[in-house]
C-alpha positions in Angstrom: 0.0 0.0 0.0 1.4 3.4 -1.0 1.0 6.2 1.5 1.7 9.9 1.0 0.0 13.3 1.3 -2.6 14.4 -1.3 -4.9 17.4 -1.6 -8.3 16.8 -3.2 -10.2 19.9 -4.4 -13.7 19.9 -5.8 -17.3 18.8 -5.4 -18.1 15.2 -4.2 -20.4 13.2 -6.5 -21.7 11.3 -3.4 -21.6 11.7 0.3 -22.9 9.4 3.1 -22.4 9.0 6.9 -20.9 5.8 8.0 -22.0 3.8 11.1 -19.0 5.2 13.0 -20.2 8.7 12.4 -17.4 9.4 9.9 -18.4 10.8 6.5 -17.6 9.0 3.2 -17.2 11.3 0.2 -16.7 10.1 -3.4 -14.9 12.4 -5.9 -14.4 11.8 -9.6 -10.8 12.7 -10.5 -8.9 12.9 -13.7 -6.0 10.5 -14.3 -2.7 10.8 -16.1 -4.2 9.1 -19.2 -7.1 11.6 -19.3 -9.7 9.1 -17.9 -11.7 9.4 -14.8 -11.2 7.5 -11.6 -13.0 7.5 -8.2 -11.4 8.8 -5.0 -13.0 7.8 -1.7 -12.3 10.3 1.1 -13.1 9.3 4.7 -13.5 12.3 7.0 -13.4 11.6 10.7 -16.6 12.8 12.5 -14.6 15.4 14.5 -13.0 16.9 11.4 -16.4 17.0 9.7 -18.1 18.6 12.7 -15.4 21.3 12.9 -15.3 22.0 9.2 -19.1 22.0 8.6 -20.2 24.1 11.6 -22.2 27.1 10.4 -21.9 26.2 6.7 -24.8 26.4 4.3 -25.0 25.7 0.6 -21.6 24.0 0.6 -20.3 23.6 -3.0 -16.5 23.2 -2.8 -14.1 21.1 -0.7 -10.3 21.2 -0.1 -9.2 18.1 1.7 -5.7 17.1 2.7 -5.0 13.6 3.8 -3.0 10.3 3.7 -3.2 8.6 0.4 -3.9 4.8 0.1 -4.0 2.8 -3.1 -6.7 0.2 -2.8 -8.5 -2.5 -4.9 -12.2 -3.2 -4.6 -13.8 -6.7 -4.5 -13.9 -6.8 -8.3 -10.2 -6.1 -8.6 -10.7 -2.5 -9.7 -8.1 -0.1 -8.3 -9.2 3.1 -6.6 -7.7 5.8 -4.4 -8.7 6.2 -0.7 -7.8 9.2 1.4 -8.1 9.5 5.2 -8.6 13.3 5.7 -6.2 15.1 8.1 -7.7 18.5 7.4 -10.8 19.7 5.5 -12.0 23.1 4.5 -15.5 23.6 3.1 -16.6 26.6 1.0 -19.6 28.2 -0.5 -18.1 29.6 -3.7 -19.8 32.4 -5.6 -22.0 31.4 -8.5 -22.4 33.0 -11.9 -25.7 34.4 -13.3 -26.7 30.9 -14.4 -26.2 29.5 -10.8 -23.1 27.6 -11.7 -19.7 27.8 -9.9 -16.5 28.1 -11.9 -14.9 24.7 -11.3 -11.6 26.1 -12.4 -11.7 28.7 -9.6 -8.5 28.6 -7.6 -8.5 29.4 -4.0 -5.5 31.3 -2.7 -3.3 29.2 -0.4 -4.4 29.7 3.2 -8.1 30.6 2.5 -10.4 29.7 5.3 -13.7 31.0 3.9 -15.3 33.0 1.0 -17.3 35.8 2.5 -19.2 38.9 1.4 -16.8 41.9 1.4 -19.3 44.0 3.3 -18.7 41.8 6.4 -15.1 43.1 6.6 -14.3 46.0 8.8 -11.6 48.3 7.3 -10.5 50.4 10.3 -7.8 52.3 8.4 -8.6 53.4 4.8 -5.1 55.0 4.6 -3.4 51.6 4.5 -4.7 51.0 1.0 -1.6 52.2 -1.0 -2.5 53.2 -4.5 0.4 51.4 -6.1 -0.3 48.1 -4.3 -4.0 48.4 -5.1 -3.2 48.9 -8.8 -0.8 45.9 -8.8 -3.6 43.7 -7.2 -6.1 45.0 -9.7 -3.8 44.1 -12.6 -3.2 40.6 -11.1 -6.9 40.0 -10.6 -7.7 41.1 -14.2 -4.9 39.1 -15.8 -5.4 35.9 -13.7 -9.1 36.1 -12.8 -8.4 35.2 -9.2 -6.9 36.6 -5.9 -3.3 35.9 -5.2 -3.8 35.8 -1.5 -6.7 35.9 1.0 -7.5 38.9 3.1 -6.6 38.4 6.7 -9.2 39.3 9.3 -9.8 38.8 13.0 -12.5 36.1 13.3 -14.3 37.7 16.3 -14.5 41.3 15.0 -14.0 40.9 11.2 -11.4 43.7 11.4 -9.0 43.5 8.5 -5.4 42.8 9.6 -3.7 42.6 6.2 -4.6 42.4 2.5 -5.7 46.0 2.2 -4.5 46.0 -1.4 -6.7 42.9 -2.2 -9.6 44.5 -0.4 -9.3 47.9 -2.2 -8.9 46.1 -5.6 -12.0 43.9 -5.0 -14.0 47.1 -4.0 -12.9 48.9 -7.1 -13.6 45.9 -9.4 -17.0 45.4 -7.8 -16.2 41.9 -6.4 -18.5 41.1 -3.6 -17.2 37.7 -2.5 -13.6 37.5 -1.3 -11.3 34.9 0.2 -10.3 35.4 3.8 -8.1 33.8 6.3 -8.7 34.2 10.0 -6.5 35.1 12.9 -7.4 35.3 16.6 
């Protein structure tokens, strides 16, 4: 059995709770030969509870865990992952109600939130040059390069003023954030 770390991103095609209380998620993943395979992810009930608390309309998962190569009873190989961390998101949808499955979350993102929830205590911190650089990056790459850092309890912005100002100027209402205590 091969073991290593793997990160699974996407939307599960099936989810069910096991007798142990753990959650079983099935993802379809692409393979090196451009075919599809199934990846089974087992999320321990404690991880699931922590990750899913307060979440509604979940539509995107980022799961890190230990990789195991397995074979089912019919001799068909599949990948199994025992999750060591899980983040669950409600990504913004387009006008047709579809999420962009190519959307890349910046490393360290804890949640996607409405920008109006962020408290910007110091407007002067938004330096024009940094904001323009962030706007250019967002326009050229169609994504954020880093999440905005906010205090979880107060929603006061700690860093990422350039990302915040760029999102405001571009009319982006849902932004990636990372929390600090």
